[in-house]
C-alpha positions, 0 to 999 in steps of 0.5 A: 428777732432773727432766724437763719435758714439754710436753703439747701439741696443734695445736688446742683441744678435744682434752682436753689439760688433762684429759690433763695432770692425768690423767698427772700423777695417775698419775705421782704414784704414783711421782714428785714431780709439778708441773703448770703451766698454761702456757696464759696466754691461755686457761687452764682448768686451775684449773677442772679442778683445783677451784682456781677460787677460788685467791687467787694464780695464775700471772698474779700471778707473771708481773707486775713485783713480783708474787707468789712462785711458792710463793704460786701453787702448790697441793697437789692430788690428790697433785701440786703445781699452778700454775694460771693465771687467766682474767682478760683484764686479768691476761693483758695485765699478765703478762710471758710472758718471766717464765715462764722463771724460774718454770719454772726455780724449779719445776724444782729441786724436783720429778721431773716437770714437766708444762706444759699448753701452749697449743693453737696456736703463734701467739705467743711465749708459746704456743711457749715451753713446747714449746721449753723442755720436754725432750719433748712429749706430743702429744694428738690426736683420731683424725681426719686434721685432728688428725693434721695439726695434731699433726704441726705441733707435732712439727715445731716441737718437733723443730726446737728440740731437743725430743723427742717422748715419744709421742702420746696419742689422746683421745676415741676412739670404739669401732672408731675407731683411727688409731694405725697411721697415727700410728706412721708419722708421729710420732717417739714411740710411741702412749702410749694410746687414751683412750675417749670417756667420760661419766666425763671430762665428769662430772669436768670438771663436778665440777671434779675430775681424771678419776682423782679423780672416776672412778678405776675408769673405762676412761678412767682406766685408759687414762691410767694405761697412758699414764703407765706408757709414759712413761719418765721420765728423770732430769735435773739440776734445776739444769741444767734450771733454767739452761736455762730461765733462759737460753732465748731465746723464738723467733718463732712458726712 
């Protein structure tokens, strides 16, 4: 079985990478989870996962004659993690079309694929994870502009047949909630409201996922509730892999 989720947002700074790793660790309690940094232009998952010294990254796989997917896959915090590098030169050499084959290979040997997606929809490489995923988790901050950006992600996802698994509100301050508004506009449910927490900032500084750095924090508990609310669906790994390999990369909106 496998289901691919694109963890996406309409802008940067929403805590998308923190959310991807937190959901991954929570889901790993009951599923085989693989997390991929599909943001090949502005990658930062490797810092959050303590992989800043990784020998091979996704960039090295996406070049002609490059490394194997296995060489860029690391076992961390109960998950398989495929980080992407931060070198501009490596990004320019990488061929985003090859991401289809990478994800297809990973899909045959995992239960849950989490694609940490680019924060914008401004290029073919940026929209690819959202288009290829079975469902999208939209990460938002509780502001009206963030809702607007998230709706753009939803509209694009639905236009290509990607369902919305739910909305995750991050960095929520006490007394601040727009969940009711989200329920009116978004296809999926509100998975959780994650409090703005010093623990998340400390985890980033330590180069660890939140659930590893502060497992008893209120933010960690909220992410676990979000993971519990994701009804992971069993898909055929080979069928998902074939879909990825044959996908046509669309033009950005």
